[in-house]
C-alpha positions in Angstrom: 28.6 50.1 -58.1 28.0 48.2 -54.9 25.5 49.3 -52.2 27.2 50.0 -48.9 25.2 47.2 -47.2 26.2 44.6 -49.8 28.6 41.9 -48.6 31.7 41.7 -50.6 31.6 38.8 -53.1 34.9 36.9 -53.2 34.2 35.7 -56.8 33.5 39.3 -58.0 36.7 40.6 -56.2 38.8 37.9 -57.9 37.3 38.8 -61.3 38.2 42.5 -60.7 41.7 41.5 -59.6 42.2 39.5 -62.8 41.1 42.5 -64.9 37.8 41.2 -66.0 35.3 43.9 -66.9 31.6 43.6 -66.2 28.9 44.3 -68.8 26.8 46.4 -66.3 29.9 48.5 -65.6 30.6 49.1 -69.3 26.9 49.7 -70.2 24.7 51.0 -67.4 21.6 50.4 -69.7 22.0 46.7 -68.9 21.2 47.2 -65.2 17.9 45.9 -64.0 15.8 45.7 -60.9 18.2 43.3 -59.1 21.2 45.6 -59.4 19.7 48.0 -57.0 17.3 45.8 -55.0 17.8 45.9 -51.3 15.7 43.3 -49.5 16.2 45.1 -46.1 14.7 48.4 -47.4 11.2 48.9 -45.9 8.4 49.2 -48.5 5.3 51.4 -48.2 3.4 48.2 -47.4 5.9 47.3 -44.6 5.6 50.8 -43.1 1.8 50.7 -43.2 1.8 47.3 -41.5 4.2 48.6 -38.8 2.0 51.7 -38.1 -1.1 49.5 -37.9 0.7 47.2 -35.4 1.9 50.2 -33.4 -1.7 51.5 -33.1 -2.8 48.2 -31.7 -0.3 48.5 -28.7 -1.4 49.4 -25.2 0.1 52.6 -23.9 2.6 50.8 -21.6 3.7 48.6 -24.6 4.2 51.7 -26.7 6.3 53.4 -24.0 8.5 50.3 -23.8 8.9 50.3 -27.6 10.0 53.9 -27.4 12.7 53.2 -24.9 16.3 52.7 -26.1 16.5 49.0 -25.2 18.3 46.2 -27.0 16.4 42.9 -26.5 17.3 39.5 -27.9 15.3 36.4 -28.1 17.2 33.1 -28.1 15.7 29.7 -28.9 17.3 26.4 -27.9 16.3 22.9 -29.0 17.4 19.7 -27.2 18.2 17.6 -30.3 20.0 14.8 -28.5 17.6 14.4 -25.7 20.3 14.5 -23.0 20.0 16.9 -20.1 22.8 19.4 -20.7 23.4 22.9 -19.2 23.1 25.9 -21.4 25.7 28.4 -20.4 25.8 31.9 -21.9 28.5 34.5 -21.6 27.8 38.0 -23.0 30.7 40.0 -24.5 30.0 43.6 -25.1 31.4 46.1 -27.6 33.8 47.6 -25.0 35.3 44.2 -24.4 33.8 43.5 -21.0 32.0 40.2 -20.4 29.2 39.3 -18.1 29.6 36.2 -16.0 28.8 32.8 -17.5 25.5 31.7 -15.9 23.7 28.5 -16.5 20.1 29.1 -17.6 17.2 27.7 -15.7 15.3 25.9 -18.4 12.7 24.5 -16.0 10.8 27.8 -16.4 10.6 27.2 -20.2 8.4 24.1 -19.6 5.6 26.5 -18.6 5.9 28.5 -21.9 3.9 27.2 -24.9 6.1 25.8 -27.6 6.1 27.5 -31.0 6.6 24.3 -32.9 
């Protein structure tokens, strides 16, 4: 049985369509840790680290964290070395789009690089 978060596997689907039976489906005793492992599930250790991090926040940072915001961080790298505009257009779930605006990357020169 697949978990709801698992991406459908084309090979597995083709095997099912061809009538192939899987050992773990015939004999559940053959299932192991990896049949039910979900790498996105938070562990106790993850939760403790998160709570410790939350306690280290200033009140204004904690208030910002509790707001219903959706923030995205984008990273760009100029691999070719040529000066090129970076133009972003946002398309929302309702189908509306924001205008395509070139980014001012001059401001990025003041930010410390992570690499």
